[in-house]
VODOMAR-202903 format. One line per 4 residues: number of its first residue (from 1); their letters; for each residue x negated, y negated, z of N, C-alpha, C. Coordinates in nm, 3 decimals. Each point is the difference from the previous one (the first is absolute). Example, Ala and Ser with C-alpha at 12.3 -4.5 7.8 and 13.67 -1.06 7.14 Angstrom:
1) as) -1.319/0.569/0.780/0.089/-0.119/0.000/-0.090/-0.120/0.000; 0.035/-0.105/-0.072/-0.082/-0.119/0.006/0.077/-0.109/0.073
This chain:
1) xxxx) -1.354/5.441/6.526/0.033/0.141/-0.016/0.143/0.023/0.043; 0.077/0.076/-0.076/0.136/0.033/0.036/-0.002/0.110/0.105; 0.120/0.043/0.042/0.009/0.108/0.096/-0.073/0.123/-0.053; -0.074/0.066/0.088/-0.083/0.113/-0.041/0.082/0.129/0.002
5) xxxx) 0.084/0.019/-0.100/0.077/0.123/-0.012/-0.075/0.094/-0.092; 0.027/0.129/0.017/-0.073/0.101/-0.076/0.065/0.020/-0.137; -0.013/-0.101/-0.086/0.059/0.007/-0.133/-0.102/0.046/-0.104; -0.121/0.031/0.045/-0.102/0.043/-0.093/-0.095/0.094/0.073
9) xxxx) -0.078/0.074/-0.077/-0.096/0.093/0.057/-0.140/-0.041/-0.042; -0.093/0.006/0.092/-0.141/-0.027/-0.031/-0.078/0.130/0.012; -0.102/0.013/-0.082/-0.085/0.119/0.009/-0.055/0.012/0.140; 0.008/0.119/0.060/-0.040/0.014/0.140/-0.144/-0.038/0.029
13) xxxx) -0.087/0.011/-0.098/-0.140/-0.031/0.025/-0.046/-0.116/-0.088; 0.090/-0.088/-0.031/-0.032/-0.123/-0.070/-0.097/-0.082/0.086; -0.068/-0.095/-0.061/-0.094/-0.084/0.074/0.068/-0.070/0.117; 0.129/-0.023/-0.013/0.074/-0.066/0.107/-0.010/0.078/0.129
17) xxxx) -0.011/0.130/-0.011/0.000/0.086/0.118/-0.137/0.058/0.029; -0.103/-0.073/-0.036/-0.136/0.048/0.025/-0.031/0.003/0.149; 0.091/-0.053/0.081/-0.022/-0.001/0.143/0.054/0.127/0.067; 0.056/0.093/-0.080/0.058/0.122/0.055/-0.070/0.122/-0.057
21) xxxx) 0.004/0.109/0.073/-0.063/0.125/-0.043/0.097/0.080/-0.084; -0.045/0.118/-0.046/0.086/0.086/-0.079/0.124/0.042/0.077; -0.011/0.008/0.131/0.115/0.040/0.083/0.092/-0.116/0.030; -0.036/-0.119/-0.052/0.085/-0.116/0.022/-0.033/-0.076/0.125
25) xxxx) -0.103/0.044/0.074/-0.035/-0.063/0.127/-0.095/-0.117/-0.025; 0.015/-0.104/0.076/-0.085/-0.119/-0.014/-0.146/0.035/0.020; -0.086/-0.058/-0.084/-0.144/0.026/0.008/-0.073/-0.130/0.032; -0.077/0.002/0.104/-0.080/-0.114/0.040/-0.145/0.027/-0.040
29) xxxx) -0.054/-0.080/-0.091/-0.136/0.026/-0.051/-0.106/-0.007/0.109; 0.029/-0.068/0.108/-0.100/-0.015/0.105/-0.003/0.120/0.095; 0.097/0.090/-0.014/0.006/0.116/0.088/0.040/0.123/-0.081; 0.005/0.113/0.065/0.051/0.118/-0.067/0.152/-0.010/-0.012
33) xxxx) 0.056/0.085/-0.085/0.145/-0.001/-0.018/0.067/0.036/0.132; 0.100/-0.078/0.035/0.069/0.022/0.127/0.146/0.033/-0.028; 0.037/0.125/0.018/0.136/0.042/-0.029/0.099/-0.045/0.106; -0.048/-0.059/0.109/0.090/-0.049/0.104/0.005/-0.153/0.000
37) xxxx) -0.034/-0.059/-0.115/-0.001/-0.146/-0.006/0.142/-0.056/0.005; 0.020/-0.097/0.089/0.130/-0.067/0.010/-0.013/-0.144/-0.052; 0.115/-0.054/-0.037/0.007/-0.135/-0.052/0.096/-0.083/0.084; -0.030/-0.129/0.007/0.091/-0.095/0.063/0.081/-0.066/-0.111
41) xxxx) 0.132/0.014/0.006/0.087/-0.050/-0.106/0.088/-0.111/0.056; 0.003/-0.114/-0.068/0.086/-0.112/0.038/0.072/-0.052/-0.123; 0.094/-0.091/0.020/0.074/-0.061/-0.110/-0.042/-0.145/-0.013; -0.045/-0.040/-0.118/-0.050/-0.137/-0.020/0.110/-0.096/-0.046
45) xxxx) 0.125/0.046/0.003/0.111/-0.082/-0.045/0.053/0.043/-0.135; -0.079/0.078/-0.073/0.043/0.048/-0.130/-0.023/0.148/-0.020; -0.110/0.051/0.062/-0.037/0.139/-0.021/-0.059/0.059/0.128; -0.006/0.131/0.004/-0.072/0.069/0.108/-0.148/0.005/-0.040
49) xxxx) -0.085/-0.041/0.093/-0.144/-0.007/-0.025/-0.071/0.083/0.106; -0.097/0.080/-0.043/-0.073/0.087/0.093/-0.146/-0.036/0.003; -0.058/0.011/0.118/-0.145/-0.015/0.015/-0.050/0.115/0.086; -0.127/0.030/-0.014/-0.058/0.115/0.071/-0.002/-0.028/0.150
53) xxxx) 0.049/0.095/0.078/-0.002/-0.012/0.146/-0.135/0.048/0.051; -0.072/-0.088/0.067/-0.131/0.036/0.053/0.015/0.098/0.116; -0.104/0.081/0.019/0.008/0.103/0.104/-0.041/-0.051/0.136; -0.049/-0.120/0.005/-0.044/-0.052/0.128/0.090/-0.116/0.042
57) xxxx) 0.000/-0.029/0.128/0.074/-0.113/0.053/-0.099/-0.109/0.038; 0.031/-0.120/-0.038/-0.086/-0.111/0.040/0.020/-0.028/0.148; -0.106/-0.037/0.066/0.005/-0.029/0.143/0.024/-0.150/0.016; 0.110/-0.035/0.062/0.032/-0.140/0.018/-0.091/-0.061/0.105
61) xxxx) -0.051/-0.119/-0.026/-0.086/-0.065/0.100/0.081/-0.037/0.125; -0.066/0.005/0.112/0.066/-0.036/0.125/0.034/-0.149/-0.001; 0.121/-0.031/0.042/0.045/-0.139/-0.002/-0.080/-0.084/0.100; -0.039/-0.118/-0.045/-0.073/-0.092/0.086/0.099/-0.079/0.084
65) xxxx) -0.035/-0.021/0.126/0.085/-0.079/0.088/0.008/-0.144/-0.052; 0.123/-0.054/-0.003/0.018/-0.136/-0.048/-0.041/-0.101/0.106; -0.062/-0.107/-0.045/-0.037/-0.109/0.090/0.109/-0.107/-0.004; -0.014/-0.098/0.086/0.094/-0.112/0.001/-0.003/-0.072/-0.134
69) xxxx) -0.118/-0.010/-0.059/-0.014/-0.063/-0.132/0.076/0.078/-0.106; -0.006/0.135/0.006/0.071/0.083/-0.098/0.150/-0.020/0.010; 0.051/-0.004/0.122/0.145/-0.021/0.018/0.042/-0.138/-0.050; -0.084/-0.098/0.024/0.032/-0.135/-0.047/-0.003/-0.005/-0.153
73) xxxx) -0.096/0.069/-0.059/-0.006/0.006/-0.147/0.130/0.058/-0.056; 0.047/0.112/0.058/0.125/0.062/-0.045/0.116/-0.099/0.009; 0.008/-0.069/0.112/0.108/-0.096/0.021/-0.002/-0.111/-0.105; -0.118/-0.056/-0.025/-0.011/-0.109/-0.096/0.028/0.050/-0.142
77) xxxx) -0.052/0.115/-0.034/0.017/0.054/-0.136/0.147/0.024/-0.031; 0.073/0.067/0.091/0.139/0.032/-0.028/0.091/-0.123/0.012; -0.042/-0.096/0.082/0.072/-0.128/0.002/-0.013/-0.069/-0.135; -0.119/0.005/-0.057/-0.023/-0.060/-0.132/0.082/0.070/-0.108
81) xxxx) 0.007/0.134/0.007/0.078/0.075/-0.098/0.147/-0.041/0.006; 0.056/-0.005/0.121/0.141/-0.034/0.016/0.028/-0.146/-0.036; -0.103/-0.084/0.011/0.017/-0.142/-0.032/-0.020/-0.029/-0.149; -0.038/0.103/-0.076/-0.016/-0.017/-0.145/-0.134/-0.056/-0.043
85) xxxx) -0.103/0.012/0.084/-0.134/-0.047/-0.039/-0.051/0.086/-0.115; -0.046/-0.061/-0.106/-0.049/0.072/-0.116/-0.131/0.073/0.032; -0.023/0.109/-0.073/-0.120/0.081/0.026/-0.127/-0.081/-0.019; -0.002/-0.091/-0.100/-0.121/-0.078/-0.027/-0.030/-0.098/0.113
89) xxxx) 0.101/-0.034/0.082/-0.019/-0.092/0.112/-0.013/0.071/0.134; 0.012/0.133/-0.002/0.004/0.075/0.126/-0.131/-0.011/0.078; -0.114/0.008/-0.071/-0.130/-0.002/0.068/-0.015/-0.127/0.084; 0.021/-0.115/-0.060/-0.017/-0.126/0.071/0.103/-0.015/0.113
93) xxxx) 0.122/0.047/-0.023/0.104/-0.008/0.102/-0.039/0.078/0.125; -0.044/0.124/-0.020/-0.037/0.085/0.114/-0.127/-0.051/0.067; -0.098/-0.037/-0.081/-0.127/-0.048/0.056/0.021/-0.124/0.086; 0.078/-0.096/-0.049/0.025/-0.123/0.075/0.071/0.029/0.133
97) xxxx) 0.095/0.094/-0.003/0.072/0.035/0.122/-0.092/0.064/0.103; -0.092/0.085/-0.046/-0.094/0.066/0.092/-0.095/-0.103/0.062; -0.049/-0.092/-0.081/-0.092/-0.103/0.051/0.071/-0.088/0.102; 0.126/-0.035/-0.026/0.077/-0.081/0.094/0.018/0.071/0.134
101) xxxx) 0.012/0.133/-0.004/0.027/0.076/0.122/-0.128/0.044/0.070; -0.102/0.043/-0.075/-0.120/0.060/0.060/-0.126/-0.083/-0.022; 0.007/-0.103/-0.082/-0.120/-0.074/-0.036/-0.077/0.072/-0.109; -0.116/-0.046/-0.031/-0.082/0.061/-0.104/-0.059/0.130/0.050
105) xxxx) 0.020/0.110/-0.071/-0.054/0.130/0.039/-0.096/0.049/-0.108; -0.086/0.096/0.036/-0.098/0.053/-0.094/0.069/0.076/-0.114; -0.050/-0.016/-0.120/0.048/0.073/-0.119/0.151/-0.012/-0.017; 0.054/-0.117/0.025/0.146/-0.015/-0.008/0.052/0.021/-0.142
109) xxxx) -0.077/-0.043/-0.101/0.045/0.019/-0.138/0.014/0.148/-0.034; -0.101/0.078/0.040/0.003/0.144/-0.026/0.114/0.066/0.076; 0.019/-0.040/0.127/0.105/0.059/0.083/0.138/-0.025/-0.061; 0.026/-0.123/-0.041/0.132/-0.035/-0.054/0.024/0.071/-0.133
113) xxxx) -0.099/-0.002/-0.089/0.019/0.061/-0.132/0.018/0.151/0.012; -0.079/0.065/0.088/0.014/0.144/0.020/0.139/0.032/0.056; 0.046/-0.080/0.094/0.132/0.023/0.059/0.112/-0.014/-0.102; -0.009/-0.101/-0.086/0.103/-0.020/-0.104/-0.002/0.115/-0.100
117) xxxx) -0.120/0.043/-0.039/-0.011/0.112/-0.095/0.062/0.127/0.058; -0.020/0.025/0.130/0.057/0.119/0.063/0.152/-0.008/0.004; 0.054/-0.117/0.029/0.145/-0.016/0.005/0.062/0.025/-0.137; -0.063/-0.051/-0.104/0.052/0.019/-0.136/-0.008/0.147/-0.040
121) xxxx) -0.113/0.065/0.034/-0.017/0.141/-0.032/0.104/0.085/0.074; 0.021/-0.027/0.129/0.098/0.077/0.077/0.141/-0.017/-0.055; 0.033/-0.123/-0.042/0.132/-0.024/-0.057/0.020/0.080/-0.128; -0.102/0.002/-0.086/0.011/0.076/-0.125/0.018/0.149/0.029
125) xxxx) -0.067/0.052/0.101/0.015/0.142/0.035/0.141/0.029/0.050; 0.055/-0.090/0.081/0.136/0.019/0.051/0.102/-0.005/-0.113; -0.017/-0.094/-0.092/0.093/-0.010/-0.112/-0.011/0.121/-0.092; -0.122/0.049/-0.021/-0.021/0.118/-0.084/0.068/0.121/0.063
129) xxxx) -0.014/0.018/0.130/0.064/0.112/0.069/0.151/-0.011/-0.008; 0.054/-0.121/0.021/0.144/-0.020/-0.005/0.054/0.036/-0.139; -0.067/-0.048/-0.105/0.048/0.026/-0.135/-0.005/0.149/-0.034; -0.108/0.067/0.043/-0.010/0.143/-0.030/0.110/0.079/0.072
133) xxxx) 0.028/-0.035/0.124/0.109/0.067/0.072/0.135/-0.028/-0.068; 0.020/-0.124/-0.039/0.128/-0.039/-0.062/0.021/0.071/-0.133; -0.106/0.016/-0.079/0.014/0.058/-0.133/0.008/0.152/0.001; -0.061/0.063/0.101/-0.002/0.146/0.003/0.131/0.056/0.053
137) xxxx) 0.068/-0.074/0.087/0.120/0.050/0.067/0.127/-0.055/-0.063; 0.113/0.063/0.033/0.129/-0.043/-0.052/0.069/-0.092/0.100; 0.073/-0.097/-0.053/0.072/-0.097/0.083/0.141/-0.018/-0.054; 0.094/-0.018/0.091/0.140/-0.014/-0.041/0.054/-0.141/0.019
141) xxxx) -0.061/-0.079/0.091/0.053/-0.133/0.029/-0.113/-0.101/0.025; 0.027/-0.124/-0.039/-0.082/-0.113/0.042/0.082/-0.076/0.104; -0.054/-0.011/0.120/0.078/-0.046/0.116/-0.056/-0.130/0.055; 0.090/-0.092/0.032/-0.034/-0.122/0.072/0.092/-0.012/0.120
145) xxxx) -0.056/-0.022/0.118/0.079/-0.012/0.123/-0.042/-0.126/0.074; 0.098/-0.081/0.041/-0.022/-0.123/0.075/0.082/0.006/0.128; -0.052/-0.053/0.109/0.073/0.010/0.126/0.096/-0.118/0.021; 0.104/0.028/0.077/0.098/-0.100/0.041/-0.041/-0.055/0.136
149) xxxx) -0.001/-0.132/0.015/-0.040/-0.062/0.127/0.084/0.048/0.119; 0.124/0.040/-0.026/0.088/0.047/0.108/-0.036/0.140/0.045; -0.075/0.071/-0.081/-0.035/0.139/0.032/-0.146/0.016/0.044; -0.089/-0.081/-0.056/-0.143/0.020/0.025/-0.076/-0.131/-0.008
153) xxxx) -0.121/0.004/0.056/-0.102/-0.098/-0.035/-0.105/0.074/-0.083; -0.106/-0.069/-0.042/-0.098/0.061/-0.089/-0.067/0.123/0.063; -0.027/-0.007/0.131/-0.070/0.110/0.067/0.089/0.123/0.011; 0.124/-0.019/0.048/0.090/0.115/0.017/0.039/0.059/-0.135
157) xxxx) 0.014/-0.086/-0.103/0.032/0.049/-0.134/-0.110/0.092/-0.052; -0.123/-0.042/0.015/-0.113/0.080/-0.048/-0.006/0.134/0.075; 0.014/-0.005/0.131/-0.012/0.121/0.082/0.113/0.099/-0.028; 0.125/-0.050/-0.002/0.114/0.091/-0.019/0.003/0.058/-0.140
161) xxxx) -0.033/-0.082/-0.102/0.002/0.051/-0.136/-0.105/0.109/-0.019; -0.118/-0.018/0.054/-0.103/0.103/-0.011/0.044/0.129/0.068; 0.064/-0.012/0.116/0.049/0.118/0.073/0.113/0.069/-0.078; 0.089/-0.079/-0.057/0.112/0.056/-0.076/-0.048/0.075/-0.123
165) xxxx) -0.091/-0.061/-0.076/-0.051/0.065/-0.120/-0.078/0.126/0.034; -0.074/-0.003/0.109/-0.074/0.119/0.043/0.096/0.114/0.034; 0.110/-0.031/0.066/0.099/0.103/0.032/0.065/0.057/-0.125; 0.032/-0.086/-0.097/0.061/0.049/-0.124/-0.098/0.083/-0.081
169) xxxx) -0.127/-0.033/0.009/-0.102/0.082/-0.067/-0.002/0.140/0.060; 0.003/0.009/0.132/-0.008/0.129/0.069/0.128/0.081/-0.018; 0.114/-0.063/0.012/0.127/0.073/0.004/0.067/0.015/-0.136; -0.026/-0.094/-0.092/0.072/0.003/-0.127/-0.092/0.007/-0.122
173) xxxx) -0.130/0.003/0.022/-0.093/0.014/-0.111/-0.025/-0.127/-0.080; 0.035/-0.116/0.058/-0.027/-0.126/-0.070/-0.152/-0.021/-0.010; -0.042/-0.065/-0.107/-0.138/-0.046/-0.014/0.002/-0.148/-0.034; -0.100/-0.071/0.046/-0.002/-0.144/-0.025/-0.143/-0.052/0.005
177) xxxx) -0.021/-0.108/-0.072/-0.126/-0.074/0.007/0.034/-0.145/-0.032; -0.032/-0.087/0.097/0.040/-0.138/-0.016/-0.077/-0.094/0.090; 0.043/-0.124/0.003/-0.074/-0.103/0.074/0.098/-0.102/0.056; -0.029/-0.050/0.120/0.074/-0.111/0.059/-0.057/-0.131/-0.057
181) xxxx) 0.088/-0.099/-0.014/-0.045/-0.128/-0.057/0.089/-0.112/0.048; -0.063/-0.114/0.029/0.075/-0.119/0.036/0.032/-0.079/-0.127; 0.128/-0.030/-0.019/0.041/-0.077/-0.118/-0.066/-0.138/0.004; -0.056/-0.046/-0.112/-0.073/-0.128/0.000/0.089/-0.120/0.034
185) xxxx) 0.129/0.005/-0.035/0.087/-0.115/0.024/0.066/0.006/0.138; 0.062/0.113/0.032/0.074/0.012/0.126/-0.086/0.046/0.116; -0.119/0.055/-0.029/-0.090/0.057/0.102/0.064/0.116/0.075; 0.099/0.062/-0.062/0.070/0.113/0.061/-0.068/0.130/-0.041
189) xxxx) -0.020/0.089/0.097/-0.065/0.128/-0.027/0.097/0.094/-0.072; -0.047/0.063/-0.105/0.078/0.104/-0.064/-0.094/0.111/-0.048; 0.060/0.106/-0.048/-0.074/0.123/-0.032/0.033/0.043/-0.142; -0.105/0.024/-0.081/0.015/0.051/-0.136/-0.060/0.140/-0.004
193) xxxx) 0.066/0.095/-0.067/-0.053/0.136/-0.004/0.051/0.077/-0.120; -0.083/0.093/-0.045/0.044/0.107/-0.089/0.046/0.114/0.088; 0.116/0.058/-0.029/0.053/0.109/0.083/0.043/0.117/-0.087; -0.024/0.119/0.054/0.054/0.123/-0.057/0.101/0.055/0.099
197) xxxx) 0.126/0.003/-0.042/0.108/0.050/0.086/0.058/0.123/-0.067; -0.018/0.119/0.058/0.050/0.122/-0.063/0.151/-0.004/-0.020; 0.047/0.078/-0.093/0.143/0.007/-0.028/0.077/0.040/0.125; 0.110/-0.069/0.027/0.089/0.025/0.114/-0.064/-0.036/0.134
201) xxxx) -0.111/-0.073/0.001/-0.063/-0.039/0.126/0.007/-0.151/0.024; 0.078/-0.072/-0.078/0.021/-0.142/0.023/0.086/-0.019/0.124; -0.033/-0.097/0.082/0.084/-0.034/0.116/0.085/-0.122/-0.036; 0.118/-0.012/0.060/0.087/-0.112/-0.031/0.054/0.008/-0.141
205) xxxx) 0.062/-0.108/-0.045/0.056/-0.010/-0.134/-0.069/-0.115/-0.075; -0.011/0.015/-0.130/-0.056/-0.106/-0.084/0.115/-0.081/-0.059; 0.003/-0.129/0.031/0.106/-0.088/-0.047/-0.060/-0.111/-0.087; 0.065/-0.027/-0.112/-0.046/-0.107/-0.088/0.048/-0.134/0.054
209) xxxx) -0.093/-0.092/0.019/0.032/-0.130/0.059/-0.054/-0.113/-0.088; 0.067/-0.114/0.006/-0.050/-0.121/-0.064/-0.044/-0.097/0.107; -0.120/-0.053/-0.015/-0.046/-0.103/0.094/-0.093/-0.096/-0.072; -0.039/-0.104/0.071/-0.084/-0.104/-0.060/-0.146/0.027/0.032
213) xxxx) -0.084/-0.002/-0.104/-0.144/0.020/0.016/-0.068/-0.135/0.017; -0.060/-0.021/0.119/-0.072/-0.125/0.024/-0.128/-0.008/-0.082; -0.056/0.117/-0.035/-0.124/0.001/-0.080/0.028/-0.034/-0.146; 0.111/0.058/-0.054/0.031/-0.022/-0.141/0.102/-0.113/-0.020
217) xxxx) 0.058/-0.048/0.110/0.097/-0.111/-0.004/0.119/0.032/-0.091; 0.053/0.120/0.018/0.118/0.039/-0.077/0.066/0.120/0.068; 0.125/0.028/-0.040/0.071/0.115/0.051/-0.063/0.128/-0.056; 0.000/0.104/0.082/-0.056/0.127/-0.044/0.084/0.115/0.056
221) xxxx) -0.011/0.115/-0.065/0.070/0.120/0.046/-0.100/0.089/0.073; 0.033/0.038/0.120/-0.085/0.090/0.080/0.078/0.126/0.034; -0.073/0.104/0.036/0.061/0.128/0.039/-0.034/0.022/0.146; 0.093/-0.037/0.085/-0.025/-0.005/0.144/0.037/0.132/0.067
225) xxxx) -0.090/0.047/0.086/0.024/0.120/0.079/0.068/-0.040/0.130; 0.116/0.060/0.029/0.079/-0.041/0.116/-0.070/0.032/0.131; -0.075/0.110/0.006/-0.072/0.035/0.123/-0.105/-0.105/0.032; -0.081/-0.035/-0.098/-0.107/-0.097/0.023/0.056/-0.140/0.019
229) xxxx) 0.116/-0.030/-0.062/0.064/-0.129/0.022/0.045/-0.014/0.145; 0.056/0.105/0.057/0.045/-0.003/0.139/-0.118/-0.002/0.097; -0.107/0.073/-0.034/-0.112/0.013/0.093/-0.098/-0.116/-0.009; -0.013/-0.061/-0.119/-0.103/-0.102/-0.019/0.053/-0.130/-0.061
233) xxxx) 0.066/0.011/-0.113/0.046/-0.120/-0.069/0.005/0.022/-0.150; -0.023/-0.104/-0.078/0.008/0.009/-0.145/-0.101/0.099/-0.055; 0.041/0.071/-0.105/-0.091/0.096/-0.061/0.043/0.027/-0.143; -0.088/0.060/-0.075/0.029/0.036/-0.139/-0.067/0.133/-0.029
237) xxxx) 0.080/0.102/-0.034/-0.050/0.131/-0.037/0.021/0.017/-0.151; -0.093/-0.054/-0.079/0.011/0.006/-0.146/-0.054/0.134/-0.050; 0.079/0.070/-0.079/-0.042/0.129/-0.052/-0.112/-0.018/-0.102; -0.093/0.097/0.000/-0.114/-0.002/-0.091/-0.001/0.127/-0.084
241) xxxx) -0.026/-0.016/-0.127/-0.024/0.115/-0.087/-0.151/0.019/-0.014; -0.040/0.118/-0.050/-0.143/0.025/-0.022/-0.058/-0.101/-0.098; 0.079/-0.040/-0.100/-0.046/-0.098/-0.097/-0.024/-0.136/0.067; 0.090/-0.039/0.091/-0.015/-0.130/0.068/-0.121/-0.001/0.091
245) xxxx) -0.029/0.113/0.064/-0.119/0.007/0.085/-0.125/-0.014/-0.086; 0.000/0.065/-0.115/-0.118/0.002/-0.087/-0.019/-0.132/-0.072; 0.111/-0.061/-0.048/-0.011/-0.117/-0.086/0.056/-0.128/0.061; 0.064/0.010/0.117/0.059/-0.116/0.062/-0.097/-0.078/0.087
249) xxxx) 0.056/-0.087/0.083/-0.083/-0.089/0.080/-0.003/0.036/0.149; 0.061/0.115/0.036/0.014/0.034/0.142/-0.135/0.011/0.069; -0.095/0.069/-0.063/-0.132/0.019/0.062/-0.073/-0.134/0.010; 0.001/-0.076/-0.109/-0.068/-0.130/0.001/0.064/-0.096/0.100
253) xxxx) 0.130/0.010/0.017/0.072/-0.086/0.093/-0.052/0.019/0.142; -0.023/0.126/0.038/-0.048/0.028/0.136/-0.148/-0.034/0.012; -0.082/0.036/-0.099/-0.143/-0.027/0.010/-0.028/-0.150/0.006; 0.089/-0.080/-0.058/-0.016/-0.145/0.008/0.003/-0.045/0.146
257) xxxx) 0.090/0.058/0.081/0.008/-0.037/0.140/-0.120/0.051/0.080; -0.049/0.118/-0.038/-0.117/0.053/0.069/-0.119/-0.094/-0.021; -0.018/-0.046/-0.122/-0.111/-0.091/-0.031/0.016/-0.134/0.070; 0.125/-0.043/0.013/0.027/-0.134/0.051/-0.005/-0.009/0.152
261) xxxx) 0.038/0.107/0.069/0.013/-0.007/0.146/-0.095/0.092/0.075; -0.061/0.097/-0.071/-0.085/0.100/0.065/0.076/0.083/0.103; 0.131/0.009/-0.014/0.079/0.084/0.089/-0.041/0.146/-0.017; 0.005/0.075/0.109/-0.028/0.143/-0.006/0.113/0.071/-0.073
265) xxxx) -0.035/0.091/-0.090/0.100/0.075/-0.075/0.059/0.108/0.089; 0.132/0.012/-0.003/0.069/0.100/0.082/0.029/0.122/-0.087; -0.064/0.112/0.032/0.018/0.125/-0.075/0.069/0.103/0.089; 0.090/0.079/-0.060/0.044/0.121/0.067/-0.103/0.109/-0.025
269) xxxx) 0.005/0.107/0.077/-0.094/0.111/-0.020/0.035/0.075/-0.128; -0.100/0.068/-0.056/0.026/0.086/-0.115/0.014/-0.072/-0.131; -0.074/-0.111/-0.019/-0.001/-0.069/-0.130/-0.143/0.008/-0.054; -0.032/0.104/-0.075/-0.138/0.014/-0.050/-0.030/-0.099/-0.110
273) xxxx) -0.126/-0.037/-0.013/-0.041/-0.085/-0.112/-0.062/0.084/-0.111; -0.023/0.130/0.027/-0.055/0.090/-0.101/0.035/0.143/0.038; -0.017/0.091/-0.093/0.014/0.142/0.028/-0.130/0.069/-0.038; -0.028/0.111/0.067/-0.124/0.073/-0.023/0.035/0.134/-0.064
277) xxxx) -0.058/0.027/-0.118/0.029/0.127/-0.068/-0.111/0.035/-0.098; 0.005/0.124/-0.049/-0.092/0.045/-0.103/0.057/-0.040/-0.136; -0.088/-0.009/-0.100/0.043/-0.033/-0.135/-0.057/0.099/-0.101; 0.077/0.020/-0.105/-0.046/0.077/-0.116/-0.015/-0.099/-0.115
281) xxxx) -0.085/0.033/-0.098/-0.021/-0.096/-0.108/0.129/-0.031/-0.075; 0.097/0.090/0.000/0.126/-0.024/-0.070/0.086/-0.104/0.068; -0.037/-0.038/0.123/0.075/-0.104/0.071/-0.043/-0.140/-0.041; -0.115/-0.011/-0.070/-0.062/-0.130/-0.026/0.039/-0.053/-0.137
285) xxxx) 0.050/-0.124/-0.004/0.033/-0.066/-0.127/-0.122/-0.068/-0.059; -0.078/-0.067/0.085/-0.123/-0.065/-0.046/-0.087/-0.031/0.121; -0.120/-0.047/-0.025/-0.091/-0.038/0.108/-0.032/-0.148/-0.012; -0.044/-0.059/0.109/-0.038/-0.140/-0.003/-0.107/-0.024/0.106
289) xxxx) -0.067/-0.112/-0.013/-0.104/-0.038/0.095/0.046/-0.126/0.072; 0.028/0.011/0.128/0.042/-0.114/0.082/-0.089/0.000/0.124; -0.123/-0.047/-0.016/-0.107/0.010/0.101/-0.044/0.145/0.014; 0.094/0.093/0.008/-0.031/0.143/0.003/0.084/0.069/-0.108
293) xxxx) -0.035/0.124/-0.031/0.075/0.076/-0.099/0.140/0.031/0.053; 0.102/-0.027/-0.083/0.139/0.028/0.039/0.072/0.068/-0.116; 0.104/0.074/0.034/0.077/0.076/-0.098/0.145/-0.048/0.003; 0.053/-0.036/-0.117/0.141/-0.035/-0.011/0.078/0.128/-0.027
297) xxxx) 0.099/0.030/0.082/0.071/0.127/-0.006/0.133/-0.013/-0.074; 0.051/0.113/-0.046/0.135/0.004/-0.054/0.101/-0.020/0.113; 0.116/-0.052/-0.037/0.099/-0.037/0.102/0.052/0.118/0.080; 0.003/0.120/-0.059/0.062/0.113/0.070/-0.097/0.075/0.090
301) xxxx) -0.122/-0.051/0.016/-0.095/0.068/0.089/0.045/-0.010/0.145; 0.052/-0.116/0.038/0.045/-0.022/0.137/0.150/0.026/0.010; 0.038/0.087/0.092/0.141/0.023/0.031/0.028/-0.068/0.134; 0.090/-0.096/-0.001/0.022/-0.082/0.120/0.043/0.084/0.120
305) xxxx) 0.097/0.089/-0.021/0.050/0.081/0.111/-0.109/0.091/0.055; -0.077/0.061/-0.091/-0.101/0.097/0.042/-0.126/-0.067/0.056; -0.050/-0.101/-0.070/-0.133/-0.053/0.031/0.002/-0.116/0.100; 0.110/-0.073/0.008/0.001/-0.120/0.083/0.088/0.015/0.123
309) xxxx) 0.120/0.054/-0.017/0.092/0.008/0.114/-0.034/0.112/0.098; -0.046/0.116/-0.053/-0.008/0.118/0.086/-0.141/0.041/0.039; -0.101/-0.047/-0.071/-0.136/0.045/0.029/-0.079/-0.114/0.061; -0.065/0.024/0.110/-0.087/-0.098/0.063/-0.139/0.060/0.013
313) xxxx) -0.100/-0.073/-0.038/-0.138/0.046/0.010/-0.068/-0.074/0.114; -0.069/0.075/0.086/-0.075/-0.061/0.109/-0.146/0.037/-0.016; -0.085/-0.098/0.014/-0.143/0.024/-0.013/-0.055/0.051/0.133; -0.078/0.104/-0.009/-0.062/0.059/0.118/-0.136/-0.066/0.023
317) xxxx) -0.030/-0.027/0.125/-0.131/-0.055/0.033/-0.107/0.105/-0.030; -0.095/-0.035/-0.084/-0.103/0.096/-0.036/-0.104/0.013/0.111; -0.057/0.119/0.010/-0.101/0.030/0.101/-0.130/0.038/-0.070; -0.102/0.026/0.079/-0.128/0.041/-0.057/0.010/0.136/-0.069
321) xxxx) 0.099/0.084/0.040/0.015/0.128/-0.064/0.040/-0.015/-0.147; 0.070/-0.109/-0.034/0.039/-0.023/-0.138/-0.120/-0.021/-0.090; -0.112/-0.038/0.058/-0.122/-0.025/-0.077/-0.103/0.113/0.019; 0.044/0.110/0.061/-0.089/0.114/0.017/-0.108/-0.022/0.106
325) xxx) 0.029/-0.088/0.096/-0.100/-0.028/0.104/0.045/0.066/0.129; -0.081/0.086/0.054/0.034/0.069/0.126/-0.020/-0.093/0.116; 0.086/0.013/0.101/-0.014/-0.081/0.119/-0.004/0.090/0.123
């Protein structure tokens, strides 16, 4: 499907819009018409997609205390990931390590397989959240920062960079989402991130530099920020267009490191993965079924300045009064 621009008109009560009432409000066949129905809207990389926002909040199960075996499982699993163990060999690798450390335990096959399935599921959820945040928001730069041995070690580099970015977010409106990663060849820690830097809020100067890329084994041109060069070391602030974010490799480049190292993603505050709003049938280009009913919207339904930068929605904890139950 191409970009969903309003270049055509559809009959307001065509079969396509059988999910809406005469007033244009979404109609749920399982309930009465709800004129206060809200939708959760996200960007799938090509279009804005809406799904019905449920009126209830799911109750998260209480976290179970980890045992020594659980911590050892985590250690072995992520060691295997970083060592390049293939998924088809992961079960035997983890099982053998547990037996070597703890001996034969009850239901070890079930324990190992369940643990691996949970790790894979959690990774997919993290990657899905990262991609939705990256696609819904605007970004101006793809940034890579590496520390200089004369200025930092890996620990101080991580701590100071996080503090610096947090300060720039608060004082200058910067936004960022990225991950720390150890280079496979040099084992040197560096940081990759998507950044939004508002106009006139850049610190330092951007200078074009030529240097040698150990990864690509050739000379390359980088755009080095003088502030970060003085404070940390080598860096590259490559400008990004909306087209490059949508069709380039910046998002995949970062998610590759998340999958490979299981590093925690570093987010600034105020980066939503979706927006909550009401919809009229005229906002919908088509419908689709993706496990649940979803609506593909026209491109102009979401206004970035209005819906993403300035409006924040907070969910209120529901009480028994919301269900008409007296206490």
